[in-house]
All heavy atoms as TSV, in Angstrom:
chain	resi	resn	atom	element	x	y	z
A	1	VAL	N	N	-30.360	58.251	-25.095
A	1	VAL	CA	C	-30.176	56.789	-25.018
A	1	VAL	C	C	-28.964	56.487	-24.178
A	1	VAL	O	O	-27.949	57.213	-24.302
A	1	VAL	CB	C	-29.973	56.238	-26.443
A	1	VAL	CG1	C	-29.723	54.742	-26.368
A	1	VAL	CG2	C	-31.170	56.476	-27.317
A	2	LYS	N	N	-29.092	55.523	-23.294
A	2	LYS	CA	C	-27.990	55.099	-22.437
A	2	LYS	C	C	-27.577	53.698	-22.821
A	2	LYS	O	O	-28.445	52.808	-23.010
A	2	LYS	CB	C	-28.415	55.101	-20.975
A	2	LYS	CG	C	-27.382	54.687	-20.024
A	2	LYS	CD	C	-27.886	54.628	-18.576
A	2	LYS	CE	C	-26.840	53.989	-17.705
A	2	LYS	NZ	N	-27.412	53.481	-16.462
A	3	TYR	N	N	-26.269	53.457	-22.993
A	3	TYR	CA	C	-25.745	52.187	-23.417
A	3	TYR	C	C	-25.056	51.457	-22.234
A	3	TYR	O	O	-24.353	52.088	-21.472
A	3	TYR	CB	C	-24.749	52.329	-24.540
A	3	TYR	CG	C	-25.291	52.989	-25.779
A	3	TYR	CD1	C	-25.239	54.359	-25.955
A	3	TYR	CD2	C	-25.910	52.199	-26.747
A	3	TYR	CE1	C	-25.784	54.930	-27.131
A	3	TYR	CE2	C	-26.467	52.777	-27.899
A	3	TYR	CZ	C	-26.350	54.137	-28.065
A	3	TYR	OH	O	-26.890	54.733	-29.165
A	4	ASP	N	N	-25.248	50.141	-22.169
A	4	ASP	CA	C	-24.618	49.326	-21.138
A	4	ASP	C	C	-24.169	48.009	-21.742
A	4	ASP	O	O	-24.863	47.515	-22.669
A	4	ASP	CB	C	-25.589	48.986	-20.015
A	4	ASP	CG	C	-25.939	50.140	-19.146
A	4	ASP	OD1	O	-24.982	50.842	-18.663
A	4	ASP	OD2	O	-27.118	50.392	-18.908
A	5	ILE	N	N	-23.113	47.468	-21.238
A	5	ILE	CA	C	-22.684	46.097	-21.592
A	5	ILE	C	C	-23.533	45.148	-20.728
A	5	ILE	O	O	-23.430	45.203	-19.508
A	5	ILE	CB	C	-21.215	45.860	-21.412
A	5	ILE	CG1	C	-20.403	46.727	-22.387
A	5	ILE	CG2	C	-20.864	44.407	-21.618
A	5	ILE	CD1	C	-18.886	46.635	-22.265
A	6	ASP	N	N	-24.337	44.358	-21.373
A	6	ASP	CA	C	-25.199	43.408	-20.661
A	6	ASP	C	C	-24.426	42.166	-20.255
A	6	ASP	O	O	-24.328	41.861	-19.078
A	6	ASP	CB	C	-26.396	43.059	-21.572
A	6	ASP	CG	C	-27.609	42.570	-20.801
A	6	ASP	OD1	O	-27.686	42.838	-19.589
A	6	ASP	OD2	O	-28.425	41.903	-21.427
A	7	THR	N	N	-23.837	41.475	-21.193
A	7	THR	CA	C	-23.024	40.310	-20.906
A	7	THR	C	C	-21.838	40.227	-21.873
A	7	THR	O	O	-21.914	40.754	-22.971
A	7	THR	CB	C	-23.821	39.011	-21.024
A	7	THR	OG1	O	-24.355	38.868	-22.318
A	7	THR	CG2	C	-24.932	38.906	-19.961
A	8	VAL	N	N	-20.806	39.531	-21.429
A	8	VAL	CA	C	-19.627	39.253	-22.299
A	8	VAL	C	C	-19.381	37.759	-22.198
A	8	VAL	O	O	-19.421	37.160	-21.124
A	8	VAL	CB	C	-18.410	40.015	-21.814
A	8	VAL	CG1	C	-17.167	39.647	-22.655
A	8	VAL	CG2	C	-18.634	41.516	-21.872
A	9	VAL	N	N	-19.156	37.130	-23.393
A	9	VAL	CA	C	-18.800	35.711	-23.401
A	9	VAL	C	C	-17.412	35.628	-24.019
A	9	VAL	O	O	-17.198	36.140	-25.113
A	9	VAL	CB	C	-19.828	34.908	-24.275
A	9	VAL	CG1	C	-19.397	33.442	-24.362
A	9	VAL	CG2	C	-21.222	35.044	-23.670
A	10	PRO	N	N	-16.419	35.045	-23.295
A	10	PRO	CA	C	-16.531	34.385	-21.995
A	10	PRO	C	C	-16.633	35.389	-20.854
A	10	PRO	O	O	-16.109	36.497	-20.948
A	10	PRO	CB	C	-15.213	33.608	-21.920
A	10	PRO	CG	C	-14.236	34.413	-22.726
A	10	PRO	CD	C	-15.063	35.028	-23.832
A	11	PRO	N	N	-17.319	34.992	-19.767
A	11	PRO	CA	C	-17.525	35.905	-18.636
A	11	PRO	C	C	-16.199	36.386	-17.992
A	11	PRO	O	O	-16.180	37.487	-17.421
A	11	PRO	CB	C	-18.299	35.008	-17.631
A	11	PRO	CG	C	-18.942	33.989	-18.461
A	11	PRO	CD	C	-17.994	33.721	-19.598
A	12	SER	N	N	-15.148	35.636	-18.129
A	12	SER	CA	C	-13.888	36.057	-17.545
A	12	SER	C	C	-13.308	37.297	-18.262
A	12	SER	O	O	-12.446	37.956	-17.711
A	12	SER	CB	C	-12.865	34.912	-17.649
A	12	SER	OG	O	-12.640	34.575	-19.023
A	13	ALA	N	N	-13.837	37.658	-19.416
A	13	ALA	CA	C	-13.327	38.837	-20.161
A	13	ALA	C	C	-14.210	40.065	-19.912
A	13	ALA	O	O	-13.974	41.095	-20.589
A	13	ALA	CB	C	-13.324	38.488	-21.627
A	14	SER	N	N	-15.137	40.025	-18.997
A	14	SER	CA	C	-15.997	41.162	-18.799
A	14	SER	C	C	-15.309	42.415	-18.380
A	14	SER	O	O	-15.756	43.494	-18.667
A	14	SER	CB	C	-17.129	40.804	-17.791
A	14	SER	OG	O	-16.554	40.502	-16.561
A	15	ASP	N	N	-14.129	42.303	-17.742
A	15	ASP	CA	C	-13.387	43.496	-17.339
A	15	ASP	C	C	-12.487	44.015	-18.444
A	15	ASP	O	O	-11.840	45.047	-18.262
A	15	ASP	CB	C	-12.576	43.197	-16.058
A	15	ASP	CG	C	-11.561	42.039	-16.289
A	15	ASP	OD1	O	-11.742	41.299	-17.239
A	15	ASP	OD2	O	-10.632	42.002	-15.491
A	16	LEU	N	N	-12.453	43.377	-19.603
A	16	LEU	CA	C	-11.609	43.846	-20.742
A	16	LEU	C	C	-12.278	44.920	-21.604
A	16	LEU	O	O	-11.624	45.546	-22.406
A	16	LEU	CB	C	-11.217	42.692	-21.640
A	16	LEU	CG	C	-10.234	41.684	-21.119
A	16	LEU	CD1	C	-10.029	40.522	-22.107
A	16	LEU	CD2	C	-8.902	42.378	-20.851
A	17	PHE	N	N	-13.584	45.074	-21.448
A	17	PHE	CA	C	-14.311	46.030	-22.312
A	17	PHE	C	C	-15.062	47.025	-21.490
A	17	PHE	O	O	-15.574	46.747	-20.409
A	17	PHE	CB	C	-15.281	45.268	-23.185
A	17	PHE	CG	C	-14.680	44.188	-24.044
A	17	PHE	CD1	C	-14.659	42.861	-23.639
A	17	PHE	CD2	C	-14.080	44.521	-25.200
A	17	PHE	CE1	C	-14.049	41.916	-24.409
A	17	PHE	CE2	C	-13.488	43.570	-26.027
A	17	PHE	CZ	C	-13.457	42.239	-25.601
A	18	ARG	N	N	-15.103	48.266	-22.024
A	18	ARG	CA	C	-15.831	49.395	-21.375
A	18	ARG	C	C	-16.651	50.049	-22.489
A	18	ARG	O	O	-16.225	50.170	-23.615
A	18	ARG	CB	C	-14.850	50.368	-20.788
A	18	ARG	CG	C	-15.465	51.537	-20.132
A	18	ARG	CD	C	-14.383	52.510	-19.537
A	18	ARG	NE	N	-13.531	53.078	-20.574
A	18	ARG	CZ	C	-13.792	54.076	-21.336
A	18	ARG	NH1	N	-14.977	54.700	-21.261
A	18	ARG	NH2	N	-12.940	54.550	-22.249
A	19	ILE	N	N	-17.838	50.551	-22.126
A	19	ILE	CA	C	-18.688	51.259	-23.080
A	19	ILE	C	C	-18.991	52.628	-22.558
A	19	ILE	O	O	-19.251	52.810	-21.359
A	19	ILE	CB	C	-19.965	50.435	-23.363
A	19	ILE	CG1	C	-20.685	50.993	-24.621
A	19	ILE	CG2	C	-20.881	50.366	-22.189
A	19	ILE	CD1	C	-21.732	50.111	-25.175
A	20	ASP	N	N	-18.922	53.627	-23.436
A	20	ASP	CA	C	-19.340	54.956	-23.092
A	20	ASP	C	C	-20.872	54.975	-23.063
A	20	ASP	O	O	-21.493	54.709	-24.084
A	20	ASP	CB	C	-18.789	55.963	-24.102
A	20	ASP	CG	C	-19.120	57.425	-23.749
A	20	ASP	OD1	O	-20.349	57.751	-23.765
A	20	ASP	OD2	O	-18.170	58.149	-23.399
A	21	GLU	N	N	-21.457	55.297	-21.945
A	21	GLU	CA	C	-22.936	55.180	-21.799
A	21	GLU	C	C	-23.696	56.168	-22.650
A	21	GLU	O	O	-24.872	55.979	-22.944
A	21	GLU	CB	C	-23.339	55.278	-20.344
A	21	GLU	CG	C	-23.159	56.607	-19.684
A	21	GLU	CD	C	-23.647	56.629	-18.276
A	21	GLU	OE1	O	-23.765	55.553	-17.659
A	21	GLU	OE2	O	-23.943	57.720	-17.766
A	22	ASN	N	N	-23.027	57.245	-23.084
A	22	ASN	CA	C	-23.697	58.274	-23.894
A	22	ASN	C	C	-23.554	58.029	-25.432
A	22	ASN	O	O	-24.461	58.185	-26.180
A	22	ASN	CB	C	-23.194	59.675	-23.554
A	22	ASN	CG	C	-23.550	60.027	-22.115
A	22	ASN	OD1	O	-24.667	59.825	-21.695
A	22	ASN	ND2	N	-22.606	60.578	-21.406
A	23	SER	N	N	-22.341	57.668	-25.839
A	23	SER	CA	C	-22.062	57.501	-27.268
A	23	SER	C	C	-22.149	56.043	-27.734
A	23	SER	O	O	-22.305	55.786	-28.915
A	23	SER	CB	C	-20.685	58.034	-27.616
A	23	SER	OG	O	-19.663	57.245	-27.041
A	24	GLY	N	N	-21.988	55.103	-26.867
A	24	GLY	CA	C	-21.952	53.681	-27.219
A	24	GLY	C	C	-20.633	53.182	-27.695
A	24	GLY	O	O	-20.518	52.040	-28.140
A	25	ASP	N	N	-19.550	54.030	-27.632
A	25	ASP	CA	C	-18.235	53.611	-28.085
A	25	ASP	C	C	-17.726	52.527	-27.131
A	25	ASP	O	O	-17.752	52.681	-25.934
A	25	ASP	CB	C	-17.244	54.746	-28.056
A	25	ASP	CG	C	-17.509	55.779	-29.134
A	25	ASP	OD1	O	-18.191	55.442	-30.116
A	25	ASP	OD2	O	-17.030	56.945	-28.997
A	26	ILE	N	N	-17.234	51.409	-27.723
A	26	ILE	CA	C	-16.686	50.310	-26.950
A	26	ILE	C	C	-15.163	50.431	-26.959
A	26	ILE	O	O	-14.600	50.548	-28.039
A	26	ILE	CB	C	-17.120	48.944	-27.515
A	26	ILE	CG1	C	-18.657	48.841	-27.494
A	26	ILE	CG2	C	-16.500	47.796	-26.739
A	26	ILE	CD1	C	-19.196	47.658	-28.238
A	27	ARG	N	N	-14.541	50.330	-25.824
A	27	ARG	CA	C	-13.086	50.471	-25.688
A	27	ARG	C	C	-12.507	49.267	-24.951
A	27	ARG	O	O	-13.154	48.667	-24.121
A	27	ARG	CB	C	-12.736	51.725	-24.881
A	27	ARG	CG	C	-13.331	52.996	-25.405
A	27	ARG	CD	C	-12.356	53.672	-26.307
A	27	ARG	NE	N	-12.979	54.899	-26.817
A	27	ARG	CZ	C	-12.461	55.610	-27.716
A	27	ARG	NH1	N	-11.336	55.265	-28.252
A	27	ARG	NH2	N	-13.046	56.698	-28.148
A	28	LEU	N	N	-11.243	48.971	-25.237
A	28	LEU	CA	C	-10.516	47.897	-24.518
A	28	LEU	C	C	-9.894	48.517	-23.295
A	28	LEU	O	O	-9.415	49.660	-23.288
A	28	LEU	CB	C	-9.397	47.359	-25.392
A	28	LEU	CG	C	-9.785	46.413	-26.480
A	28	LEU	CD1	C	-8.613	46.046	-27.342
A	28	LEU	CD2	C	-10.424	45.155	-25.911
A	29	THR	N	N	-9.916	47.768	-22.219
A	29	THR	CA	C	-9.243	48.183	-20.956
A	29	THR	C	C	-8.006	47.322	-20.685
A	29	THR	O	O	-7.332	47.532	-19.687
A	29	THR	CB	C	-10.199	48.081	-19.765
A	29	THR	OG1	O	-10.638	46.763	-19.582
A	29	THR	CG2	C	-11.376	49.020	-19.963
A	30	GLY	N	N	-7.762	46.341	-21.545
A	30	GLY	CA	C	-6.609	45.491	-21.401
A	30	GLY	C	C	-6.241	44.871	-22.729
A	30	GLY	O	O	-6.836	45.152	-23.752
A	31	ALA	N	N	-5.218	44.014	-22.706
A	31	ALA	CA	C	-4.751	43.401	-23.927
A	31	ALA	C	C	-5.514	42.108	-24.221
A	31	ALA	O	O	-5.946	41.403	-23.328
A	31	ALA	CB	C	-3.250	43.066	-23.794
A	32	LEU	N	N	-5.672	41.836	-25.515
A	32	LEU	CA	C	-6.324	40.599	-25.961
A	32	LEU	C	C	-5.238	39.636	-26.496
A	32	LEU	O	O	-4.302	40.073	-27.125
A	32	LEU	CB	C	-7.316	40.851	-27.060
A	32	LEU	CG	C	-8.464	41.822	-26.762
A	32	LEU	CD1	C	-9.328	42.034	-28.012
A	32	LEU	CD2	C	-9.273	41.385	-25.579
A	33	ASP	N	N	-5.380	38.379	-26.163
A	33	ASP	CA	C	-4.415	37.392	-26.538
A	33	ASP	C	C	-5.103	36.312	-27.376
A	33	ASP	O	O	-5.990	35.599	-26.883
A	33	ASP	CB	C	-3.716	36.783	-25.332
A	33	ASP	CG	C	-2.568	35.845	-25.696
A	33	ASP	OD1	O	-2.315	35.599	-26.902
A	33	ASP	OD2	O	-1.893	35.368	-24.758
A	34	PHE	N	N	-4.719	36.147	-28.620
A	34	PHE	CA	C	-5.297	35.166	-29.520
A	34	PHE	C	C	-5.203	33.750	-28.987
A	34	PHE	O	O	-6.136	32.946	-29.120
A	34	PHE	CB	C	-4.612	35.229	-30.926
A	34	PHE	CG	C	-5.061	34.182	-31.856
A	34	PHE	CD1	C	-6.244	34.345	-32.601
A	34	PHE	CD2	C	-4.338	33.016	-32.011
A	34	PHE	CE1	C	-6.667	33.333	-33.482
A	34	PHE	CE2	C	-4.766	32.023	-32.904
A	34	PHE	CZ	C	-5.945	32.195	-33.617
A	35	GLU	N	N	-4.089	33.445	-28.327
A	35	GLU	CA	C	-3.909	32.048	-27.811
A	35	GLU	C	C	-4.866	31.751	-26.634
A	35	GLU	O	O	-5.205	30.608	-26.376
A	35	GLU	CB	C	-2.465	31.888	-27.344
A	35	GLU	CG	C	-1.478	31.518	-28.468
A	35	GLU	CD	C	-1.102	32.724	-29.315
A	35	GLU	OE1	O	-1.208	33.867	-28.837
A	35	GLU	OE2	O	-0.787	32.535	-30.495
A	36	GLU	N	N	-5.291	32.782	-25.895
A	36	GLU	CA	C	-6.224	32.541	-24.801
A	36	GLU	C	C	-7.670	32.461	-25.273
A	36	GLU	O	O	-8.363	31.513	-24.997
A	36	GLU	CB	C	-6.064	33.668	-23.734
A	36	GLU	CG	C	-4.783	33.562	-22.960
A	36	GLU	CD	C	-4.662	34.658	-21.919
A	36	GLU	OE1	O	-5.696	35.270	-21.565
A	36	GLU	OE2	O	-3.537	34.955	-21.544
A	37	VAL	N	N	-8.135	33.503	-25.928
A	37	VAL	CA	C	-9.524	33.584	-26.460
A	37	VAL	C	C	-9.444	34.296	-27.799
A	37	VAL	O	O	-8.790	35.337	-27.948
A	37	VAL	CB	C	-10.420	34.407	-25.549
A	37	VAL	CG1	C	-11.825	34.488	-26.065
A	37	VAL	CG2	C	-10.446	33.850	-24.118
A	38	ASN	N	N	-10.062	33.703	-28.827
A	38	ASN	CA	C	-10.047	34.327	-30.150
A	38	ASN	C	C	-11.350	34.861	-30.615
A	38	ASN	O	O	-11.488	35.429	-31.708
A	38	ASN	CB	C	-9.447	33.362	-31.173
A	38	ASN	CG	C	-10.277	32.125	-31.381
A	38	ASN	OD1	O	-11.253	31.918	-30.695
A	38	ASN	ND2	N	-9.847	31.271	-32.271
A	39	LEU	N	N	-12.422	34.697	-29.806
A	39	LEU	CA	C	-13.755	35.174	-30.151
A	39	LEU	C	C	-14.492	35.649	-28.903
A	39	LEU	O	O	-14.593	34.935	-27.906
A	39	LEU	CB	C	-14.523	34.071	-30.840
A	39	LEU	CG	C	-15.863	34.506	-31.481
A	39	LEU	CD1	C	-15.602	35.368	-32.712
A	39	LEU	CD2	C	-16.633	33.308	-31.876
A	40	TYR	N	N	-14.992	36.853	-28.984
A	40	TYR	CA	C	-15.764	37.449	-27.880
A	40	TYR	C	C	-17.190	37.830	-28.358
A	40	TYR	O	O	-17.297	38.367	-29.464
A	40	TYR	CB	C	-15.123	38.718	-27.331
A	40	TYR	CG	C	-13.729	38.509	-26.733
A	40	TYR	CD1	C	-12.604	38.583	-27.538
A	40	TYR	CD2	C	-13.586	38.193	-25.404
A	40	TYR	CE1	C	-11.347	38.369	-26.989
A	40	TYR	CE2	C	-12.357	37.980	-24.848
A	40	TYR	CZ	C	-11.197	38.088	-25.641
A	40	TYR	OH	O	-9.986	37.881	-25.102
A	41	ASP	N	N	-18.195	37.565	-27.571
A	41	ASP	CA	C	-19.580	38.005	-27.839
A	41	ASP	C	C	-19.869	39.027	-26.739
A	41	ASP	O	O	-19.885	38.728	-25.571
A	41	ASP	CB	C	-20.553	36.833	-27.745
A	41	ASP	CG	C	-20.446	35.882	-28.883
A	41	ASP	OD1	O	-19.962	36.272	-29.959
A	41	ASP	OD2	O	-20.847	34.706	-28.711
A	42	ILE	N	N	-20.190	40.264	-27.199
A	42	ILE	CA	C	-20.523	41.333	-26.303
A	42	ILE	C	C	-21.982	41.754	-26.544
A	42	ILE	O	O	-22.310	42.125	-27.675
A	42	ILE	CB	C	-19.584	42.515	-26.506
A	42	ILE	CG1	C	-18.143	42.106	-26.453
A	42	ILE	CG2	C	-19.859	43.655	-25.482
A	42	ILE	CD1	C	-17.162	43.140	-26.943
A	43	ASN	N	N	-22.824	41.565	-25.551
A	43	ASN	CA	C	-24.217	41.921	-25.671
A	43	ASN	C	C	-24.466	43.310	-25.094
A	43	ASN	O	O	-24.128	43.572	-23.945
A	43	ASN	CB	C	-25.086	40.907	-24.967
A	43	ASN	CG	C	-25.014	39.544	-25.665
A	43	ASN	OD1	O	-25.317	39.426	-26.831
A	43	ASN	ND2	N	-24.527	38.535	-24.937
A	44	ILE	N	N	-24.971	44.175	-25.937
A	44	ILE	CA	C	-25.167	45.592	-25.587
A	44	ILE	C	C	-26.635	45.871	-25.365
A	44	ILE	O	O	-27.465	45.424	-26.144
A	44	ILE	CB	C	-24.606	46.564	-26.668
A	44	ILE	CG1	C	-23.166	46.192	-27.023
A	44	ILE	CG2	C	-24.777	47.989	-26.290
A	44	ILE	CD1	C	-22.200	46.380	-25.878
A	45	LYS	N	N	-26.982	46.656	-24.347
A	45	LYS	CA	C	-28.339	47.071	-24.112
A	45	LYS	C	C	-28.417	48.592	-24.208
A	45	LYS	O	O	-27.616	49.310	-23.590
A	45	LYS	CB	C	-28.754	46.635	-22.721
A	45	LYS	CG	C	-30.169	47.009	-22.337
A	45	LYS	CD	C	-30.488	46.542	-20.895
A	45	LYS	CE	C	-31.845	46.977	-20.461
A	45	LYS	NZ	N	-32.110	46.559	-19.102
A	46	ALA	N	N	-29.381	49.098	-24.992
A	46	ALA	CA	C	-29.585	50.555	-25.140
A	46	ALA	C	C	-30.962	50.834	-24.545
A	46	ALA	O	O	-31.968	50.230	-24.904
A	46	ALA	CB	C	-29.502	50.966	-26.586
A	47	THR	N	N	-31.040	51.839	-23.648
A	47	THR	CA	C	-32.280	52.201	-23.039
A	47	THR	C	C	-32.543	53.696	-23.235
A	47	THR	O	O	-31.650	54.491	-23.038
A	47	THR	CB	C	-32.228	51.936	-21.504
A	47	THR	OG1	O	-31.801	50.569	-21.295
A	47	THR	CG2	C	-33.564	52.165	-20.798
A	48	ASP	N	N	-33.769	54.042	-23.642
A	48	ASP	CA	C	-34.104	55.440	-23.788
A	48	ASP	C	C	-34.574	56.056	-22.487
A	48	ASP	O	O	-34.722	55.367	-21.461
A	48	ASP	CB	C	-35.089	55.657	-24.946
A	48	ASP	CG	C	-36.469	55.219	-24.646
A	48	ASP	OD1	O	-36.754	54.803	-23.484
A	48	ASP	OD2	O	-37.301	55.181	-25.560
A	49	LYS	N	N	-34.849	57.342	-22.504
A	49	LYS	CA	C	-35.274	58.061	-21.286
A	49	LYS	C	C	-36.741	58.352	-21.286
A	49	LYS	O	O	-37.190	59.299	-20.619
A	49	LYS	CB	C	-34.432	59.315	-21.128
A	49	LYS	CG	C	-32.956	59.014	-20.971
A	49	LYS	CD	C	-32.119	60.263	-20.935
A	49	LYS	CE	C	-30.657	59.875	-20.819
A	49	LYS	NZ	N	-29.788	60.963	-21.065
A	50	GLY	N	N	-37.509	57.547	-21.995
A	50	GLY	CA	C	-38.941	57.796	-22.055
A	50	GLY	C	C	-39.658	57.278	-20.831
A	50	GLY	O	O	-39.096	56.714	-19.894
A	51	THR	N	N	-41.001	57.503	-20.800
A	51	THR	CA	C	-41.799	56.973	-19.721
A	51	THR	C	C	-42.892	56.129	-20.342
A	51	THR	O	O	-43.825	56.632	-20.935
A	51	THR	CB	C	-42.438	58.161	-18.943
A	51	THR	OG1	O	-41.398	59.031	-18.521
A	51	THR	CG2	C	-43.204	57.687	-17.725
A	52	PRO	N	N	-42.835	54.866	-20.210
A	52	PRO	CA	C	-41.810	54.058	-19.581
A	52	PRO	C	C	-40.586	53.917	-20.489
A	52	PRO	O	O	-40.737	54.050	-21.698
A	52	PRO	CB	C	-42.471	52.681	-19.425
A	52	PRO	CG	C	-43.449	52.595	-20.554
A	52	PRO	CD	C	-43.938	54.019	-20.763
A	53	PRO	N	N	-39.396	53.686	-19.951
A	53	PRO	CA	C	-38.229	53.551	-20.775
A	53	PRO	C	C	-38.328	52.267	-21.639
A	53	PRO	O	O	-38.787	51.218	-21.135
A	53	PRO	CB	C	-37.051	53.432	-19.762
A	53	PRO	CG	C	-37.666	53.292	-18.409
A	53	PRO	CD	C	-39.100	53.617	-18.520
A	54	LEU	N	N	-37.881	52.396	-22.865
A	54	LEU	CA	C	-37.817	51.244	-23.803
A	54	LEU	C	C	-36.369	50.901	-24.008
A	54	LEU	O	O	-35.485	51.717	-23.927
A	54	LEU	CB	C	-38.510	51.600	-25.113
A	54	LEU	CG	C	-39.960	52.000	-25.048
A	54	LEU	CD1	C	-40.470	52.440	-26.407
A	54	LEU	CD2	C	-40.798	50.858	-24.498
A	55	SER	N	N	-36.141	49.607	-24.271
A	55	SER	CA	C	-34.753	49.180	-24.480
A	55	SER	C	C	-34.664	48.258	-25.727
A	55	SER	O	O	-35.634	47.661	-26.135
A	55	SER	CB	C	-34.223	48.430	-23.243
A	55	SER	OG	O	-34.967	47.252	-23.007
A	56	GLY	N	N	-33.471	48.249	-26.236
A	56	GLY	CA	C	-33.156	47.355	-27.349
A	56	GLY	C	C	-31.792	46.679	-27.089
A	56	GLY	O	O	-31.042	47.110	-26.243
A	57	HIS	N	N	-31.550	45.591	-27.749
A	57	HIS	CA	C	-30.321	44.824	-27.554
A	57	HIS	C	C	-29.650	44.595	-28.891
A	57	HIS	O	O	-30.331	44.458	-29.921
A	57	HIS	CB	C	-30.654	43.463	-26.903
A	57	HIS	CG	C	-31.279	43.606	-25.578
A	57	HIS	ND1	N	-32.629	43.817	-25.380
A	57	HIS	CD2	C	-30.730	43.567	-24.330
A	57	HIS	CE1	C	-32.866	43.912	-24.096
A	57	HIS	NE2	N	-31.743	43.717	-23.430
A	58	CYS	N	N	-28.326	44.442	-28.855
A	58	CYS	CA	C	-27.587	44.020	-30.023
A	58	CYS	C	C	-26.359	43.175	-29.560
A	58	CYS	O	O	-26.022	43.223	-28.386
A	58	CYS	CB	C	-27.112	45.206	-30.911
A	58	CYS	SG	S	-25.765	46.135	-30.247
A	59	LYS	N	N	-25.824	42.458	-30.454
A	59	LYS	CA	C	-24.677	41.578	-30.180
A	59	LYS	C	C	-23.513	42.028	-31.046
A	59	LYS	O	O	-23.636	42.169	-32.250
A	59	LYS	CB	C	-25.041	40.146	-30.444
A	59	LYS	CG	C	-23.960	39.118	-30.193
A	59	LYS	CD	C	-24.515	37.763	-30.507
A	59	LYS	CE	C	-23.521	36.688	-30.365
A	59	LYS	NZ	N	-24.137	35.348	-30.613
A	60	VAL	N	N	-22.386	42.269	-30.372
A	60	VAL	CA	C	-21.140	42.630	-31.072
A	60	VAL	C	C	-20.205	41.407	-30.973
A	60	VAL	O	O	-19.938	40.932	-29.873
A	60	VAL	CB	C	-20.462	43.868	-30.453
A	60	VAL	CG1	C	-19.151	44.183	-31.149
A	60	VAL	CG2	C	-21.387	45.060	-30.521
A	61	VAL	N	N	-19.779	40.903	-32.140
A	61	VAL	CA	C	-18.861	39.775	-32.170
A	61	VAL	C	C	-17.471	40.289	-32.551
A	61	VAL	O	O	-17.286	40.904	-33.572
A	61	VAL	CB	C	-19.331	38.695	-33.170
A	61	VAL	CG1	C	-18.328	37.541	-33.251
A	61	VAL	CG2	C	-20.741	38.211	-32.831
A	62	LEU	N	N	-16.529	40.009	-31.676
A	62	LEU	CA	C	-15.139	40.473	-31.886
A	62	LEU	C	C	-14.247	39.248	-32.092
A	62	LEU	O	O	-14.158	38.370	-31.226
A	62	LEU	CB	C	-14.641	41.260	-30.667
A	62	LEU	CG	C	-13.199	41.721	-30.702
A	62	LEU	CD1	C	-13.028	42.788	-31.746
A	62	LEU	CD2	C	-12.767	42.174	-29.325
A	63	GLU	N	N	-13.666	39.171	-33.270
A	63	GLU	CA	C	-12.750	38.052	-33.612
A	63	GLU	C	C	-11.316	38.599	-33.562
A	63	GLU	O	O	-10.978	39.602	-34.202
A	63	GLU	CB	C	-13.032	37.498	-35.023
A	63	GLU	CG	C	-12.141	36.340	-35.385
A	63	GLU	CD	C	-12.442	35.819	-36.764
A	63	GLU	OE1	O	-13.325	36.363	-37.473
A	63	GLU	OE2	O	-11.818	34.817	-37.151
A	64	VAL	N	N	-10.479	37.929	-32.754
A	64	VAL	CA	C	-9.103	38.356	-32.590
A	64	VAL	C	C	-8.262	37.527	-33.571
A	64	VAL	O	O	-8.359	36.293	-33.644
A	64	VAL	CB	C	-8.591	38.056	-31.147
A	64	VAL	CG1	C	-7.141	38.513	-30.996
A	64	VAL	CG2	C	-9.497	38.803	-30.161
A	65	LEU	N	N	-7.466	38.211	-34.399
A	65	LEU	CA	C	-6.594	37.532	-35.360
A	65	LEU	C	C	-5.190	37.443	-34.836
A	65	LEU	O	O	-4.692	38.371	-34.198
A	65	LEU	CB	C	-6.605	38.309	-36.703
A	65	LEU	CG	C	-7.973	38.488	-37.372
A	65	LEU	CD1	C	-7.819	39.314	-38.590
A	65	LEU	CD2	C	-8.588	37.160	-37.670
A	66	ASP	N	N	-4.512	36.364	-35.123
A	66	ASP	CA	C	-3.143	36.163	-34.733
A	66	ASP	C	C	-2.244	36.739	-35.843
A	66	ASP	O	O	-2.109	36.105	-36.890
A	66	ASP	CB	C	-2.843	34.667	-34.464
A	66	ASP	CG	C	-1.462	34.421	-33.863
A	66	ASP	OD1	O	-0.752	35.403	-33.567
A	66	ASP	OD2	O	-1.140	33.269	-33.636
A	67	VAL	N	N	-1.646	37.870	-35.613
A	67	VAL	CA	C	-0.873	38.526	-36.627
A	67	VAL	C	C	0.472	37.808	-36.893
A	67	VAL	O	O	1.118	38.071	-37.887
A	67	VAL	CB	C	-0.603	40.010	-36.334
A	67	VAL	CG1	C	-1.950	40.754	-36.321
A	67	VAL	CG2	C	0.095	40.214	-35.033
A	68	ASN	N	N	0.874	36.912	-35.987
A	68	ASN	CA	C	2.136	36.200	-36.157
A	68	ASN	C	C	2.045	35.032	-37.139
A	68	ASN	O	O	3.041	34.509	-37.546
A	68	ASN	CB	C	2.655	35.667	-34.807
A	68	ASN	CG	C	2.958	36.827	-33.891
A	68	ASN	OD1	O	3.394	37.906	-34.297
A	68	ASN	ND2	N	2.781	36.656	-32.576
A	69	ASP	N	N	0.787	34.564	-37.442
A	69	ASP	CA	C	0.667	33.416	-38.340
A	69	ASP	C	C	0.423	33.834	-39.778
A	69	ASP	O	O	-0.289	34.714	-40.106
A	69	ASP	CB	C	-0.533	32.521	-37.863
A	69	ASP	CG	C	-0.166	31.776	-36.618
A	69	ASP	OD1	O	0.988	31.691	-36.279
A	69	ASP	OD2	O	-1.131	31.285	-35.969
């Protein structure tokens, strides 16, 4: 199975997340700021190596908490 990030909402945050295409682990590539965006929707697509390849989708919702409040 191969994993890809399909879309990120908001689109301006698409460069903040990276996914390992083999394991599906999602990692941050930058810092998140609660004051800028406090909720991210990350749509993941998983595709198998069959003939024909089949795919599935899931949505990961990331809520950023402000630890100072």
